[in-house]
C-alpha positions as protocol buffer text, in pm:
chain_id: "A"
residue {
  index: 1
  type: ASN
  ca { x: -1561 y: -17492 z: 22651 }
}
residue {
  index: 2
  type: SER
  ca { x: -1763 y: -17617 z: 22948 }
}
residue {
  index: 3
  type: ILE
  ca { x: -1721 y: -17301 z: 23154 }
}
residue {
  index: 4
  type: SER
  ca { x: -1873 y: -17091 z: 22873 }
}
residue {
  index: 5
  type: TYR
  ca { x: -2180 y: -17349 z: 22840 }
}
residue {
  index: 6
  type: SER
  ca { x: -2219 y: -17323 z: 23218 }
}
residue {
  index: 7
  type: ALA
  ca { x: -2240 y: -16926 z: 23212 }
}
residue {
  index: 8
  type: ALA
  ca { x: -2472 y: -16943 z: 22921 }
}
residue {
  index: 9
  type: LEU
  ca { x: -2697 y: -17215 z: 23073 }
}
residue {
  index: 10
  type: SER
  ca { x: -2726 y: -17019 z: 23398 }
}
residue {
  index: 11
  type: ALA
  ca { x: -2819 y: -16703 z: 23193 }
}
residue {
  index: 12
  type: CYS
  ca { x: -3087 y: -16913 z: 23015 }
}
residue {
  index: 13
  type: GLU
  ca { x: -3218 y: -17049 z: 23340 }
}
residue {
  index: 14
  type: ARG
  ca { x: -3272 y: -16682 z: 23480 }
}
residue {
  index: 15
  type: ALA
  ca { x: -3442 y: -16584 z: 23161 }
}
residue {
  index: 16
  type: ALA
  ca { x: -3657 y: -16917 z: 23152 }
}
residue {
  index: 17
  type: ALA
  ca { x: -3519 y: -16948 z: 22777 }
}
residue {
  index: 18
  type: TRP
  ca { x: -3561 y: -17330 z: 22779 }
}
residue {
  index: 19
  type: GLU
  ca { x: -3536 y: -17368 z: 22400 }
}
residue {
  index: 20
  type: HIS
  ca { x: -3178 y: -17221 z: 22415 }
}
residue {
  index: 21
  type: SER
  ca { x: -3098 y: -17426 z: 22714 }
}
residue {
  index: 22
  type: VAL
  ca { x: -3181 y: -17746 z: 22545 }
}
residue {
  index: 23
  type: SER
  ca { x: -3005 y: -17642 z: 22222 }
}
residue {
  index: 24
  type: MET
  ca { x: -2694 y: -17582 z: 22421 }
}
residue {
  index: 25
  type: LEU
  ca { x: -2701 y: -17931 z: 22579 }
}
residue {
  index: 26
  type: GLU
  ca { x: -2729 y: -18058 z: 22227 }
}
residue {
  index: 27
  type: GLN
  ca { x: -2444 y: -17858 z: 22124 }
}
residue {
  index: 28
  type: MET
  ca { x: -2230 y: -17995 z: 22414 }
}
residue {
  index: 29
  type: LEU
  ca { x: -2302 y: -18333 z: 22322 }
}
residue {
  index: 30
  type: LEU
  ca { x: -2212 y: -18267 z: 21961 }
}
residue {
  index: 31
  type: GLN
  ca { x: -1882 y: -18136 z: 22074 }
}
residue {
  index: 32
  type: ARG
  ca { x: -1831 y: -18449 z: 22297 }
}
residue {
  index: 33
  type: LEU
  ca { x: -1876 y: -18243 z: 22617 }
}
residue {
  index: 34
  type: MET
  ca { x: -2080 y: -18428 z: 22876 }
}
residue {
  index: 35
  type: PRO
  ca { x: -2318 y: -18183 z: 23061 }
}
residue {
  index: 36
  type: SER
  ca { x: -2239 y: -18164 z: 23436 }
}
residue {
  index: 37
  type: GLY
  ca { x: -2496 y: -18171 z: 23711 }
}
residue {
  index: 38
  type: LEU
  ca { x: -2471 y: -17782 z: 23717 }
}
residue {
  index: 39
  type: ASN
  ca { x: -2561 y: -17773 z: 23346 }
}
residue {
  index: 40
  type: ALA
  ca { x: -2843 y: -18018 z: 23375 }
}
residue {
  index: 41
  type: GLY
  ca { x: -2990 y: -17818 z: 23666 }
}
residue {
  index: 42
  type: ALA
  ca { x: -2980 y: -17488 z: 23478 }
}
residue {
  index: 43
  type: ALA
  ca { x: -3133 y: -17642 z: 23169 }
}
residue {
  index: 44
  type: ALA
  ca { x: -3395 y: -17821 z: 23376 }
}
residue {
  index: 45
  type: GLY
  ca { x: -3477 y: -17495 z: 23569 }
}
residue {
  index: 46
  type: SER
  ca { x: -3546 y: -17306 z: 23257 }
}
residue {
  index: 47
  type: VAL
  ca { x: -3759 y: -17581 z: 23130 }
}
residue {
  index: 48
  type: ARG
  ca { x: -3947 y: -17608 z: 23454 }
}
residue {
  index: 49
  type: LYS
  ca { x: -4022 y: -17241 z: 23446 }
}
residue {
  index: 50
  type: ARG
  ca { x: -4176 y: -17252 z: 23100 }
}
residue {
  index: 51
  type: LEU
  ca { x: -4299 y: -17601 z: 23053 }
}
residue {
  index: 52
  type: GLY
  ca { x: -4360 y: -17731 z: 23398 }
}
residue {
  index: 53
  type: ARG
  ca { x: -4208 y: -18012 z: 23637 }
}
residue {
  index: 54
  type: ALA
  ca { x: -4303 y: -18301 z: 23411 }
}
residue {
  index: 55
  type: ALA
  ca { x: -4095 y: -18154 z: 23118 }
}
residue {
  index: 56
  type: SER
  ca { x: -3814 y: -18079 z: 23341 }
}
residue {
  index: 57
  type: SER
  ca { x: -3814 y: -18429 z: 23486 }
}
residue {
  index: 58
  type: GLN
  ca { x: -3807 y: -18578 z: 23149 }
}
residue {
  index: 59
  type: LEU
  ca { x: -3503 y: -18380 z: 23048 }
}
residue {
  index: 60
  type: LEU
  ca { x: -3327 y: -18487 z: 23362 }
}
residue {
  index: 61
  type: MET
  ca { x: -3418 y: -18855 z: 23304 }
}
residue {
  index: 62
  type: GLN
  ca { x: -3261 y: -18828 z: 22944 }
}
residue {
  index: 63
  type: LEU
  ca { x: -2936 y: -18685 z: 23095 }
}
residue {
  index: 64
  type: ARG
  ca { x: -2932 y: -18963 z: 23349 }
}
residue {
  index: 65
  type: MET
  ca { x: -2930 y: -19213 z: 23085 }
}
residue {
  index: 66
  type: LEU
  ca { x: -2667 y: -19051 z: 22908 }
}
residue {
  index: 67
  type: TRP
  ca { x: -2455 y: -19036 z: 23230 }
}
residue {
  index: 68
  type: GLN
  ca { x: -2515 y: -19406 z: 23276 }
}
residue {
  index: 69
  type: GLU
  ca { x: -2410 y: -19489 z: 22926 }
}
residue {
  index: 70
  type: GLN
  ca { x: -2095 y: -19294 z: 22992 }
}
residue {
  index: 71
  type: GLN
  ca { x: -2039 y: -19481 z: 23313 }
}
residue {
  index: 72
  type: LEU
  ca { x: -2083 y: -19813 z: 23141 }
}
residue {
  index: 73
  type: ARG
  ca { x: -1836 y: -19734 z: 22891 }
}
residue {
  index: 74
  type: GLY
  ca { x: -1584 y: -19688 z: 23178 }
}
residue {
  index: 75
  type: MET
  ca { x: -1683 y: -19995 z: 23366 }
}
residue {
  index: 76
  type: SER
  ca { x: -1530 y: -20331 z: 23369 }
}
residue {
  index: 77
  type: SER
  ca { x: -1682 y: -20601 z: 23150 }
}
residue {
  index: 78
  type: ASP
  ca { x: -1785 y: -20792 z: 23469 }
}
residue {
  index: 79
  type: VAL
  ca { x: -2075 y: -20549 z: 23522 }
}
residue {
  index: 80
  type: SER
  ca { x: -2310 y: -20588 z: 23235 }
}
residue {
  index: 81
  type: ALA
  ca { x: -2527 y: -20339 z: 23073 }
}
residue {
  index: 82
  type: MET
  ca { x: -2826 y: -20546 z: 23159 }
}
residue {
  index: 83
  type: GLU
  ca { x: -2756 y: -20534 z: 23511 }
}
residue {
  index: 84
  type: ILE
  ca { x: -2743 y: -20147 z: 23510 }
}
residue {
  index: 85
  type: CYS
  ca { x: -3066 y: -20136 z: 23291 }
}
residue {
  index: 86
  type: ASP
  ca { x: -3255 y: -20346 z: 23539 }
}
residue {
  index: 87
  type: LEU
  ca { x: -3205 y: -20094 z: 23819 }
}
residue {
  index: 88
  type: PRO
  ca { x: -3500 y: -19899 z: 23939 }
}
residue {
  index: 89
  type: LEU
  ca { x: -3494 y: -19542 z: 23768 }
}
residue {
  index: 90
  type: ASP
  ca { x: -3438 y: -19375 z: 24105 }
}
residue {
  index: 91
  type: ALA
  ca { x: -3138 y: -19583 z: 24201 }
}
residue {
  index: 92
  type: ASN
  ca { x: -2805 y: -19415 z: 24186 }
}
residue {
  index: 93
  type: ILE
  ca { x: -2483 y: -19585 z: 24097 }
}
residue {
  index: 94
  type: LEU
  ca { x: -2214 y: -19502 z: 24363 }
}
residue {
  index: 95
  type: LYS
  ca { x: -1928 y: -19703 z: 24235 }
}
residue {
  index: 96
  type: ALA
  ca { x: -1858 y: -19969 z: 23979 }
}
residue {
  index: 97
  type: SER
  ca { x: -1543 y: -20188 z: 23980 }
}
residue {
  index: 98
  type: SER
  ca { x: -1437 y: -20530 z: 23879 }
}
residue {
  index: 99
  type: GLY
  ca { x: -1734 y: -20757 z: 23958 }
}
residue {
  index: 100
  type: VAL
  ca { x: -1887 y: -20512 z: 24200 }
}
residue {
  index: 101
  type: LEU
  ca { x: -2167 y: -20254 z: 24160 }
}
residue {
  index: 102
  type: ALA
  ca { x: -2251 y: -20024 z: 24456 }
}
residue {
  index: 103
  type: ILE
  ca { x: -2589 y: -19855 z: 24427 }
}
residue {
  index: 104
  type: LEU
  ca { x: -2808 y: -19641 z: 24647 }
}
residue {
  index: 105
  type: LYS
  ca { x: -3157 y: -19760 z: 24620 }
}
residue {
  index: 106
  type: PRO
  ca { x: -3465 y: -19588 z: 24724 }
}
residue {
  index: 107
  type: ALA
  ca { x: -3659 y: -19686 z: 25038 }
}
residue {
  index: 108
  type: GLY
  ca { x: -3876 y: -20001 z: 24995 }
}
residue {
  index: 109
  type: ILE
  ca { x: -3695 y: -20143 z: 24704 }
}
residue {
  index: 110
  type: THR
  ca { x: -3545 y: -20474 z: 24772 }
}
residue {
  index: 111
  type: THR
  ca { x: -3285 y: -20655 z: 24585 }
}
residue {
  index: 112
  type: GLU
  ca { x: -3181 y: -21034 z: 24580 }
}
């Protein structure tokens, strides 16, 4: 279950066991468990300790895409996948509802 995965991922982070962390994330997905932010942070921490910040950022971006896909599945059809894909990578979806998409966008990004 997700609690067991959280404990194991935290242990992997402390030991910088990045290969085990990534493997556990894959196992979670195979069991249809979506990794939480804490799971992602622990796995990214172990990756960063061994492989550096760029590898850690890449893992987090992949997880972000999974979370966005999951969010899309639960959204109204009024908000299209194309609209989500057009968002800047550092924009965060705050809430989606029928015909409305609220995002937090980074400073300097304009929308029309």
